[in-house]
A tleap script that builds the chain and sets N, CA, C and O, in Angstrom:
source leaprc.protein.ff14SB
mol = sequence {
  NMET ASN VAL GLU GLU VAL LEU ASP HIE GLY
  THR ALA LYS ASP ASN THR THR GLN GLU PHE
  PRO PHE ASN GLU THR VAL MET VAL MET LYS
  VAL ALA GLY LYS MET TYR LEU LEU THR ASP
  LEU GLU GLY ASP TYR ARG LEU VAL LEU LYS
  CYS GLU PRO GLU LYS ALA ILE GLU LEU ARG
  GLU LYS TYR PRO ALA VAL GLU PRO ALA PHE
  HIE MET ASN LYS SER ASN ARG ASN SER VAL
  ARG MET ASP GLY SER ILE PRO ASN GLU LEU
  ILE ARG ALA TRP ILE ASP GLU SER TYR ARG
  LEU VAL VAL LYS GLY PHE THR LYS LYS LYS
  SER ASP ARG THR ARG CSER
}
set mol.1.N position { 113.412 94.375 79.897 }
set mol.1.CA position { 112.858 95.561 79.258 }
set mol.1.C position { 113.986 96.543 79.001 }
set mol.1.O position { 114.846 96.764 79.853 }
set mol.2.N position { 113.968 97.117 77.834 }
set mol.2.CA position { 114.954 98.156 77.570 }
set mol.2.C position { 114.413 99.506 78.045 }
set mol.2.O position { 113.258 99.606 78.460 }
set mol.3.N position { 115.233 100.516 77.983 }
set mol.3.CA position { 114.868 101.840 78.492 }
set mol.3.C position { 113.626 102.380 77.785 }
set mol.3.O position { 112.736 102.932 78.432 }
set mol.4.N position { 113.560 102.224 76.468 }
set mol.4.CA position { 112.424 102.746 75.716 }
set mol.4.C position { 111.115 102.091 76.163 }
set mol.4.O position { 110.093 102.767 76.281 }
set mol.5.N position { 111.143 100.782 76.410 }
set mol.5.CA position { 109.944 100.083 76.867 }
set mol.5.C position { 109.514 100.573 78.249 }
set mol.5.O position { 108.324 100.742 78.512 }
set mol.6.N position { 110.477 100.795 79.116 }
set mol.6.CA position { 110.167 101.323 80.453 }
set mol.6.C position { 109.559 102.718 80.334 }
set mol.6.O position { 108.553 103.017 80.978 }
set mol.7.N position { 110.161 103.558 79.521 }
set mol.7.CA position { 109.643 104.920 79.349 }
set mol.7.C position { 108.240 104.903 78.759 }
set mol.7.O position { 107.372 105.652 79.206 }
set mol.8.N position { 108.010 104.059 77.760 }
set mol.8.CA position { 106.685 103.963 77.156 }
set mol.8.C position { 105.648 103.500 78.174 }
set mol.8.O position { 104.550 104.053 78.249 }
set mol.9.N position { 106.002 102.488 78.952 }
set mol.9.CA position { 105.064 101.956 79.945 }
set mol.9.C position { 104.760 103.007 81.023 }
set mol.9.O position { 103.607 103.198 81.409 }
set mol.10.N position { 105.801 103.674 81.496 }
set mol.10.CA position { 105.608 104.669 82.553 }
set mol.10.C position { 104.842 105.893 82.096 }
set mol.10.O position { 103.958 106.373 82.806 }
set mol.11.N position { 105.165 106.401 80.932 }
set mol.11.CA position { 104.518 107.629 80.473 }
set mol.11.C position { 103.081 107.400 80.019 }
set mol.11.O position { 102.338 108.362 79.827 }
set mol.12.N position { 102.679 106.156 79.847 }
set mol.12.CA position { 101.292 105.861 79.490 }
set mol.12.C position { 100.350 106.032 80.679 }
set mol.12.O position { 99.132 106.028 80.503 }
set mol.13.N position { 100.887 106.180 81.868 }
set mol.13.CA position { 100.071 106.312 83.077 }
set mol.13.C position { 99.566 107.754 83.218 }
set mol.13.O position { 100.240 108.709 82.834 }
set mol.14.N position { 98.368 107.875 83.776 }
set mol.14.CA position { 97.732 109.182 83.938 }
set mol.14.C position { 98.639 110.171 84.667 }
set mol.14.O position { 99.263 109.844 85.677 }
set mol.15.N position { 98.694 111.378 84.130 }
set mol.15.CA position { 99.380 112.519 84.745 }
set mol.15.C position { 100.843 112.272 85.097 }
set mol.15.O position { 101.356 112.817 86.074 }
set mol.16.N position { 101.502 111.453 84.301 }
set mol.16.CA position { 102.925 111.203 84.513 }
set mol.16.C position { 103.751 112.294 83.849 }
set mol.16.O position { 103.493 112.692 82.713 }
set mol.17.N position { 104.741 112.762 84.578 }
set mol.17.CA position { 105.704 113.704 84.019 }
set mol.17.C position { 107.097 113.103 84.161 }
set mol.17.O position { 107.342 112.265 85.029 }
set mol.18.N position { 107.998 113.540 83.302 }
set mol.18.CA position { 109.398 113.130 83.374 }
set mol.18.C position { 110.226 114.353 83.724 }
set mol.18.O position { 110.038 115.434 83.166 }
set mol.19.N position { 111.144 114.161 84.653 }
set mol.19.CA position { 112.016 115.258 85.071 }
set mol.19.C position { 113.436 114.744 85.205 }
set mol.19.O position { 113.671 113.541 85.320 }
set mol.20.N position { 114.376 115.674 85.188 }
set mol.20.CA position { 115.786 115.378 85.400 }
set mol.20.C position { 116.288 116.266 86.542 }
set mol.20.O position { 117.063 117.194 86.308 }
set mol.21.N position { 115.852 115.989 87.778 }
set mol.21.CA position { 116.174 116.879 88.897 }
set mol.21.C position { 117.616 116.779 89.404 }
set mol.21.O position { 118.094 117.685 90.087 }
set mol.22.N position { 118.310 115.688 89.075 }
set mol.22.CA position { 119.654 115.478 89.620 }
set mol.22.C position { 120.747 115.810 88.620 }
set mol.22.O position { 121.727 116.471 88.964 }
set mol.23.N position { 120.585 115.359 87.394 }
set mol.23.CA position { 121.519 115.670 86.307 }
set mol.23.C position { 120.845 115.303 84.992 }
set mol.23.O position { 119.665 114.953 84.980 }
set mol.24.N position { 121.579 115.378 83.882 }
set mol.24.CA position { 120.966 115.162 82.574 }
set mol.24.C position { 120.742 113.693 82.232 }
set mol.24.O position { 120.169 113.405 81.181 }
set mol.25.N position { 121.168 112.754 83.073 }
set mol.25.CA position { 120.961 111.340 82.760 }
set mol.25.C position { 120.020 110.616 83.727 }
set mol.25.O position { 119.488 109.561 83.383 }
set mol.26.N position { 119.809 111.152 84.911 }
set mol.26.CA position { 118.926 110.494 85.882 }
set mol.26.C position { 117.515 111.039 85.713 }
set mol.26.O position { 117.219 112.182 86.060 }
set mol.27.N position { 116.641 110.171 85.161 }
set mol.27.CA position { 115.276 110.560 84.861 }
set mol.27.C position { 114.345 110.062 85.963 }
set mol.27.O position { 114.466 108.931 86.434 }
set mol.28.N position { 113.418 110.924 86.363 }
set mol.28.CA position { 112.433 110.596 87.385 }
set mol.28.C position { 111.049 110.736 86.767 }
set mol.28.O position { 110.731 111.751 86.146 }
set mol.29.N position { 110.231 109.702 86.947 }
set mol.29.CA position { 108.825 109.791 86.548 }
set mol.29.C position { 108.025 110.086 87.804 }
set mol.29.O position { 108.211 109.465 88.850 }
set mol.30.N position { 107.122 111.060 87.668 }
set mol.30.CA position { 106.300 111.477 88.796 }
set mol.30.C position { 104.834 111.489 88.389 }
set mol.30.O position { 104.487 111.677 87.222 }
set mol.31.N position { 103.995 111.284 89.383 }
set mol.31.CA position { 102.569 111.483 89.218 }
set mol.31.C position { 102.180 112.543 90.242 }
set mol.31.O position { 102.413 112.383 91.440 }
set mol.32.N position { 101.591 113.614 89.757 }
set mol.32.CA position { 101.203 114.736 90.621 }
set mol.32.C position { 102.351 115.177 91.521 }
set mol.32.O position { 102.145 115.483 92.695 }
set mol.33.N position { 103.553 115.207 90.969 }
set mol.33.CA position { 104.717 115.710 91.692 }
set mol.33.C position { 105.411 114.717 92.601 }
set mol.33.O position { 106.376 115.083 93.273 }
set mol.34.N position { 104.954 113.467 92.648 }
set mol.34.CA position { 105.560 112.451 93.523 }
set mol.34.C position { 106.208 111.358 92.676 }
set mol.34.O position { 105.611 110.860 91.721 }
set mol.35.N position { 107.434 110.996 93.038 }
set mol.35.CA position { 108.212 110.023 92.278 }
set mol.35.C position { 107.673 108.606 92.430 }
set mol.35.O position { 107.394 108.144 93.537 }
set mol.36.N position { 107.532 107.930 91.298 }
set mol.36.CA position { 107.223 106.506 91.352 }
set mol.36.C position { 108.240 105.663 90.591 }
set mol.36.O position { 108.232 104.438 90.720 }
set mol.37.N position { 109.115 106.281 89.803 }
set mol.37.CA position { 110.152 105.548 89.080 }
set mol.37.C position { 111.344 106.467 88.867 }
set mol.37.O position { 111.196 107.641 88.531 }
set mol.38.N position { 112.522 105.908 89.070 }
set mol.38.CA position { 113.765 106.638 88.821 }
set mol.38.C position { 114.687 105.705 88.061 }
set mol.38.O position { 114.776 104.521 88.387 }
set mol.39.N position { 115.375 106.221 87.052 }
set mol.39.CA position { 116.364 105.429 86.328 }
set mol.39.C position { 117.457 106.334 85.779 }
set mol.39.O position { 117.221 107.495 85.443 }
set mol.40.N position { 118.646 105.778 85.698 }
set mol.40.CA position { 119.766 106.467 85.058 }
set mol.40.C position { 119.789 106.005 83.610 }
set mol.40.O position { 119.900 104.808 83.343 }
set mol.41.N position { 119.687 106.921 82.693 }
set mol.41.CA position { 119.626 106.574 81.276 }
set mol.41.C position { 120.981 106.190 80.706 }
set mol.41.O position { 121.065 105.757 79.557 }
set mol.42.N position { 122.029 106.339 81.480 }
set mol.42.CA position { 123.376 105.912 81.089 }
set mol.42.C position { 123.968 105.095 82.227 }
set mol.42.O position { 123.482 105.140 83.358 }
set mol.43.N position { 125.003 104.364 81.923 }
set mol.43.CA position { 125.686 103.622 82.977 }
set mol.43.C position { 124.932 102.389 83.412 }
set mol.43.O position { 124.336 101.692 82.591 }
set mol.44.N position { 124.957 102.120 84.701 }
set mol.44.CA position { 124.340 100.935 85.286 }
set mol.44.C position { 122.824 101.067 85.219 }
set mol.44.O position { 122.235 101.877 85.934 }
set mol.45.N position { 122.193 100.270 84.358 }
set mol.45.CA position { 120.756 100.374 84.124 }
set mol.45.C position { 119.988 99.721 85.270 }
set mol.45.O position { 119.996 98.501 85.432 }
set mol.46.N position { 119.328 100.564 86.060 }
set mol.46.CA position { 118.515 100.140 87.194 }
set mol.46.C position { 117.246 100.967 87.227 }
set mol.46.O position { 117.186 102.070 86.682 }
set mol.47.N position { 116.234 100.415 87.877 }
set mol.47.CA position { 115.023 101.160 88.185 }
set mol.47.C position { 114.904 101.247 89.694 }
set mol.47.O position { 115.231 100.293 90.401 }
set mol.48.N position { 114.443 102.370 90.187 }
set mol.48.CA position { 114.097 102.501 91.598 }
set mol.48.C position { 112.588 102.646 91.643 }
set mol.48.O position { 112.013 103.535 91.015 }
set mol.49.N position { 111.946 101.741 92.410 }
set mol.49.CA position { 110.493 101.681 92.467 }
set mol.49.C position { 110.008 101.597 93.905 }
set mol.49.O position { 110.683 101.051 94.778 }
set mol.50.N position { 108.831 102.145 94.129 }
set mol.50.CA position { 108.210 102.047 95.450 }
set mol.50.C position { 107.570 100.666 95.595 }
set mol.50.O position { 107.121 100.067 94.618 }
set mol.51.N position { 107.538 100.173 96.842 }
set mol.51.CA position { 107.021 98.839 97.104 }
set mol.51.C position { 106.516 98.789 98.544 }
set mol.51.O position { 107.011 99.519 99.402 }
set mol.52.N position { 105.534 97.932 98.810 }
set mol.52.CA position { 105.105 97.707 100.189 }
set mol.52.C position { 106.306 97.159 100.964 }
set mol.52.O position { 107.036 96.324 100.429 }
set mol.53.N position { 106.535 97.596 102.195 }
set mol.53.CA position { 107.730 97.167 102.944 }
set mol.53.C position { 107.921 95.650 103.029 }
set mol.53.O position { 109.035 95.163 102.836 }
set mol.54.N position { 106.869 94.906 103.311 }
set mol.54.CA position { 107.004 93.452 103.416 }
set mol.54.C position { 107.364 92.839 102.066 }
set mol.54.O position { 108.194 91.934 101.983 }
set mol.55.N position { 106.731 93.344 101.017 }
set mol.55.CA position { 106.987 92.852 99.661 }
set mol.55.C position { 108.400 93.218 99.221 }
set mol.55.O position { 109.047 92.445 98.514 }
set mol.56.N position { 108.886 94.388 99.631 }
set mol.56.CA position { 110.243 94.803 99.278 }
set mol.56.C position { 111.256 93.786 99.784 }
set mol.56.O position { 112.170 93.399 99.056 }
set mol.57.N position { 111.097 93.360 101.014 }
set mol.57.CA position { 112.008 92.367 101.598 }
set mol.57.C position { 111.884 91.039 100.862 }
set mol.57.O position { 112.889 90.402 100.545 }
set mol.58.N position { 110.652 90.624 100.591 }
set mol.58.CA position { 110.407 89.360 99.877 }
set mol.58.C position { 111.093 89.358 98.514 }
set mol.58.O position { 111.725 88.370 98.141 }
set mol.59.N position { 110.971 90.462 97.764 }
set mol.59.CA position { 111.581 90.540 96.437 }
set mol.59.C position { 113.102 90.523 96.515 }
set mol.59.O position { 113.760 89.921 95.667 }
set mol.60.N position { 113.661 91.173 97.519 }
set mol.60.CA position { 115.121 91.175 97.688 }
set mol.60.C position { 115.645 89.772 97.978 }
set mol.60.O position { 116.727 89.395 97.529 }
set mol.61.N position { 114.866 89.012 98.729 }
set mol.61.CA position { 115.278 87.643 99.058 }
set mol.61.C position { 115.130 86.713 97.860 }
set mol.61.O position { 115.913 85.774 97.712 }
set mol.62.N position { 114.161 86.951 97.020 }
set mol.62.CA position { 113.869 86.060 95.895 }
set mol.62.C position { 114.710 86.352 94.658 }
set mol.62.O position { 115.093 85.430 93.938 }
set mol.63.N position { 115.001 87.630 94.404 }
set mol.63.CA position { 115.687 88.022 93.181 }
set mol.63.C position { 117.016 88.714 93.506 }
set mol.63.O position { 117.016 89.770 94.139 }
set mol.64.N position { 118.135 88.143 93.087 }
set mol.64.CA position { 119.433 88.781 93.338 }
set mol.64.C position { 119.554 90.172 92.711 }
set mol.64.O position { 120.350 90.987 93.178 }
set mol.65.N position { 118.780 90.452 91.666 }
set mol.65.CA position { 118.845 91.758 90.990 }
set mol.65.C position { 118.073 92.847 91.729 }
set mol.65.O position { 118.105 94.007 91.318 }
set mol.66.N position { 117.384 92.495 92.807 }
set mol.66.CA position { 116.603 93.473 93.577 }
set mol.66.C position { 117.324 93.742 94.884 }
set mol.66.O position { 117.630 92.821 95.642 }
set mol.67.N position { 117.590 95.016 95.139 }
set mol.67.CA position { 118.330 95.447 96.327 }
set mol.67.C position { 117.648 96.665 96.941 }
set mol.67.O position { 116.828 97.310 96.287 }
set mol.68.N position { 117.979 96.986 98.190 }
set mol.68.CA position { 117.474 98.244 98.764 }
set mol.68.C position { 117.972 99.417 97.910 }
set mol.68.O position { 119.116 99.415 97.455 }
set mol.69.N position { 117.131 100.392 97.702 }
set mol.69.CA position { 117.496 101.537 96.869 }
set mol.69.C position { 118.509 102.437 97.584 }
set mol.69.O position { 118.317 102.817 98.739 }
set mol.70.N position { 119.564 102.759 96.888 }
set mol.70.CA position { 120.627 103.622 97.399 }
set mol.70.C position { 120.096 105.043 97.542 }
set mol.70.O position { 119.445 105.552 96.630 }
set mol.71.N position { 120.361 105.681 98.659 }
set mol.71.CA position { 119.948 107.066 98.935 }
set mol.71.C position { 118.427 107.262 98.943 }
set mol.71.O position { 117.948 108.371 98.707 }
set mol.72.N position { 117.674 106.206 99.210 }
set mol.72.CA position { 116.218 106.291 99.276 }
set mol.72.C position { 115.766 105.605 100.564 }
set mol.72.O position { 116.575 105.008 101.276 }
set mol.73.N position { 114.483 105.694 100.853 }
set mol.73.CA position { 113.919 104.982 101.988 }
set mol.73.C position { 113.961 103.496 101.664 }
set mol.73.O position { 113.176 103.005 100.853 }
set mol.74.N position { 114.877 102.788 102.300 }
set mol.74.CA position { 115.101 101.392 101.975 }
set mol.74.C position { 113.965 100.471 102.417 }
set mol.74.O position { 113.884 99.327 101.970 }
set mol.75.N position { 113.094 100.961 103.286 }
set mol.75.CA position { 111.983 100.116 103.718 }
set mol.75.C position { 110.936 99.981 102.624 }
set mol.75.O position { 110.224 98.977 102.577 }
set mol.76.N position { 110.825 100.975 101.737 }
set mol.76.CA position { 109.784 100.886 100.715 }
set mol.76.C position { 110.248 101.262 99.304 }
set mol.76.O position { 109.422 101.536 98.433 }
set mol.77.N position { 111.550 101.274 99.080 }
set mol.77.CA position { 112.067 101.535 97.725 }
set mol.77.C position { 113.097 100.465 97.377 }
set mol.77.O position { 114.042 100.224 98.129 }
set mol.78.N position { 112.900 99.833 96.233 }
set mol.78.CA position { 113.834 98.837 95.740 }
set mol.78.C position { 114.553 99.350 94.509 }
set mol.78.O position { 113.996 100.101 93.708 }
set mol.79.N position { 115.791 98.934 94.377 }
set mol.79.CA position { 116.568 99.162 93.175 }
set mol.79.C position { 116.595 97.844 92.414 }
set mol.79.O position { 116.980 96.810 92.960 }
set mol.80.N position { 116.183 97.886 91.149 }
set mol.80.CA position { 116.108 96.677 90.332 }
set mol.80.C position { 117.154 96.783 89.227 }
set mol.80.O position { 117.053 97.628 88.336 }
set mol.81.N position { 118.148 95.922 89.298 }
set mol.81.CA position { 119.191 95.873 88.268 }
set mol.81.C position { 118.572 95.235 87.022 }
set mol.81.O position { 118.098 94.100 87.067 }
set mol.82.N position { 118.581 95.963 85.929 }
set mol.82.CA position { 117.941 95.513 84.697 }
set mol.82.C position { 118.949 94.693 83.869 }
set mol.82.O position { 119.458 95.136 82.840 }
set mol.83.N position { 119.205 93.485 84.370 }
set mol.83.CA position { 120.203 92.616 83.752 }
set mol.83.C position { 119.582 91.473 82.955 }
set mol.83.O position { 120.293 90.577 82.501 }
set mol.84.N position { 118.264 91.496 82.783 }
set mol.84.CA position { 117.582 90.459 82.024 }
set mol.84.C position { 117.156 89.259 82.856 }
set mol.84.O position { 116.548 88.330 82.324 }
set mol.85.N position { 117.462 89.259 84.146 }
set mol.85.CA position { 117.131 88.108 84.987 }
set mol.85.C position { 115.685 88.115 85.476 }
set mol.85.O position { 115.200 87.105 85.987 }
set mol.86.N position { 115.002 89.227 85.327 }
set mol.86.CA position { 113.618 89.342 85.783 }
set mol.86.C position { 112.720 89.512 84.551 }
set mol.86.O position { 112.978 90.376 83.714 }
set mol.87.N position { 111.674 88.695 84.438 }
set mol.87.CA position { 110.797 88.787 83.264 }
set mol.87.C position { 110.159 90.169 83.111 }
set mol.87.O position { 109.837 90.836 84.094 }
set mol.88.N position { 109.987 90.574 81.866 }
set mol.88.CA position { 109.406 91.885 81.557 }
set mol.88.C position { 108.034 92.070 82.197 }
set mol.88.O position { 107.702 93.171 82.637 }
set mol.89.N position { 107.233 91.003 82.253 }
set mol.89.CA position { 105.899 91.102 82.840 }
set mol.89.C position { 105.980 91.512 84.312 }
set mol.89.O position { 105.159 92.294 84.791 }
set mol.90.N position { 106.976 90.978 85.025 }
set mol.90.CA position { 107.161 91.349 86.434 }
set mol.90.C position { 107.595 92.805 86.562 }
set mol.90.O position { 107.107 93.527 87.432 }
set mol.91.N position { 108.505 93.234 85.703 }
set mol.91.CA position { 108.957 94.636 85.742 }
set mol.91.C position { 107.766 95.564 85.513 }
set mol.91.O position { 107.594 96.544 86.237 }
set mol.92.N position { 106.954 95.260 84.519 }
set mol.92.CA position { 105.761 96.081 84.255 }
set mol.92.C position { 104.842 96.107 85.476 }
set mol.92.O position { 104.340 97.163 85.861 }
set mol.93.N position { 104.628 94.948 86.074 }
set mol.93.CA position { 103.760 94.873 87.258 }
set mol.93.C position { 104.344 95.686 88.408 }
set mol.93.O position { 103.598 96.338 89.139 }
set mol.94.N position { 105.656 95.659 88.581 }
set mol.94.CA position { 106.290 96.426 89.661 }
set mol.94.C position { 106.189 97.923 89.405 }
set mol.94.O position { 106.011 98.698 90.345 }
set mol.95.N position { 106.299 98.342 88.145 }
set mol.95.CA position { 106.107 99.758 87.802 }
set mol.95.C position { 104.664 100.162 88.112 }
set mol.95.O position { 104.421 101.212 88.706 }
set mol.96.N position { 103.715 99.326 87.707 }
set mol.96.CA position { 102.299 99.599 87.978 }
set mol.96.C position { 102.047 99.711 89.480 }
set mol.96.O position { 101.330 100.603 89.933 }
set mol.97.N position { 102.641 98.801 90.242 }
set mol.97.CA position { 102.454 98.809 91.699 }
set mol.97.C position { 103.065 100.068 92.323 }
set mol.97.O position { 102.472 100.660 93.225 }
set mol.98.N position { 104.225 100.471 91.856 }
set mol.98.CA position { 104.861 101.684 92.368 }
set mol.98.C position { 103.955 102.896 92.123 }
set mol.98.O position { 103.740 103.713 93.019 }
set mol.99.N position { 103.435 102.999 90.914 }
set mol.99.CA position { 102.512 104.086 90.574 }
set mol.99.C position { 101.285 104.050 91.489 }
set mol.99.O position { 100.884 105.071 92.048 }
set mol.100.N position { 100.693 102.853 91.633 }
set mol.100.CA position { 99.491 102.703 92.452 }
set mol.100.C position { 99.744 103.095 93.904 }
set mol.100.O position { 98.907 103.748 94.525 }
set mol.101.N position { 100.887 102.701 94.444 }
set mol.101.CA position { 101.203 103.030 95.836 }
set mol.101.C position { 101.372 104.532 96.036 }
set mol.101.O position { 100.951 105.076 97.057 }
set mol.102.N position { 101.986 105.199 95.069 }
set mol.102.CA position { 102.151 106.651 95.173 }
set mol.102.C position { 100.781 107.331 95.128 }
set mol.102.O position { 100.497 108.205 95.946 }
set mol.103.N position { 99.942 106.940 94.190 }
set mol.103.CA position { 98.609 107.542 94.076 }
set mol.103.C position { 97.778 107.227 95.322 }
set mol.103.O position { 97.024 108.077 95.796 }
set mol.104.N position { 97.913 106.022 95.845 }
set mol.104.CA position { 97.169 105.617 97.040 }
set mol.104.C position { 97.480 106.538 98.227 }
set mol.104.O position { 96.627 106.726 99.095 }
set mol.105.N position { 98.664 107.105 98.275 }
set mol.105.CA position { 99.056 107.975 99.368 }
set mol.105.C position { 98.514 109.390 99.266 }
set mol.105.O position { 98.672 110.177 100.199 }
set mol.106.N position { 97.884 109.727 98.162 }
set mol.106.CA position { 97.340 111.070 97.979 }
set mol.106.C position { 96.052 111.253 98.767 }
set mol.106.O position { 95.356 110.293 99.096 }
set mol.107.N position { 95.759 112.504 99.057 }
set mol.107.CA position { 94.439 112.825 99.604 }
set mol.107.C position { 93.413 112.553 98.515 }
set mol.107.O position { 93.781 112.430 97.347 }
set mol.108.N position { 92.153 112.458 98.861 }
set mol.108.CA position { 91.101 112.176 97.875 }
set mol.108.C position { 91.077 113.261 96.791 }
set mol.108.O position { 90.940 112.953 95.607 }
set mol.109.N position { 91.207 114.503 97.188 }
set mol.109.CA position { 91.169 115.602 96.220 }
set mol.109.C position { 92.321 115.485 95.214 }
set mol.109.O position { 92.118 115.620 94.008 }
set mol.110.N position { 93.510 115.236 95.715 }
set mol.110.CA position { 94.664 115.124 94.830 }
set mol.110.C position { 94.556 113.871 93.975 }
set mol.110.O position { 94.924 113.899 92.800 }
set mol.111.N position { 94.059 112.774 94.537 }
set mol.111.CA position { 93.886 111.535 93.798 }
set mol.111.C position { 92.898 111.723 92.652 }
set mol.111.O position { 93.120 111.214 91.554 }
set mol.112.N position { 91.817 112.445 92.897 }
set mol.112.CA position { 90.827 112.704 91.838 }
set mol.112.C position { 91.456 113.508 90.690 }
set mol.112.O position { 91.132 113.288 89.523 }
set mol.113.N position { 92.347 114.430 91.027 }
set mol.113.CA position { 92.998 115.238 89.988 }
set mol.113.C position { 93.934 114.406 89.131 }
set mol.113.O position { 94.132 114.727 87.959 }
set mol.114.N position { 94.518 113.345 89.679 }
set mol.114.CA position { 95.449 112.525 88.895 }
set mol.114.C position { 94.720 111.730 87.818 }
set mol.114.O position { 95.344 111.284 86.854 }
set mol.115.N position { 93.432 111.550 87.962 }
set mol.115.CA position { 92.667 110.764 86.990 }
set mol.115.C position { 92.003 111.623 85.921 }
set mol.115.O position { 91.386 111.094 84.996 }
set mol.116.N position { 92.121 112.910 86.037 }
set mol.116.CA position { 91.444 113.765 85.046 }
set mol.116.C position { 92.315 114.020 83.834 }
set mol.116.O position { 91.897 114.718 82.909 }
savepdb mol mol.pdb
quit
């Protein structure tokens, strides 16, 4: 997936916002103020996504392009090198899962607001 496809897929999700909290090239997608995707729009093209801890380890073992996320909680955040070795369908599913996990962590009241 190229950057535009990732951005299109991510921004299609309910209540997604894009921010540049670190600098002008590192973009963060958030739902209700919580990050579910991070990518640098220049340089080494990677995605940082949330993942269930057991699944995070499984993906790192199966795919050389998946590593613990640098400067993040390595137990539940993976860095995915976008080198073409992982099918687009899997990347989309991982983005969806990251979004779902972030929303799942919300209180019921906050979760209801993300769907409006």
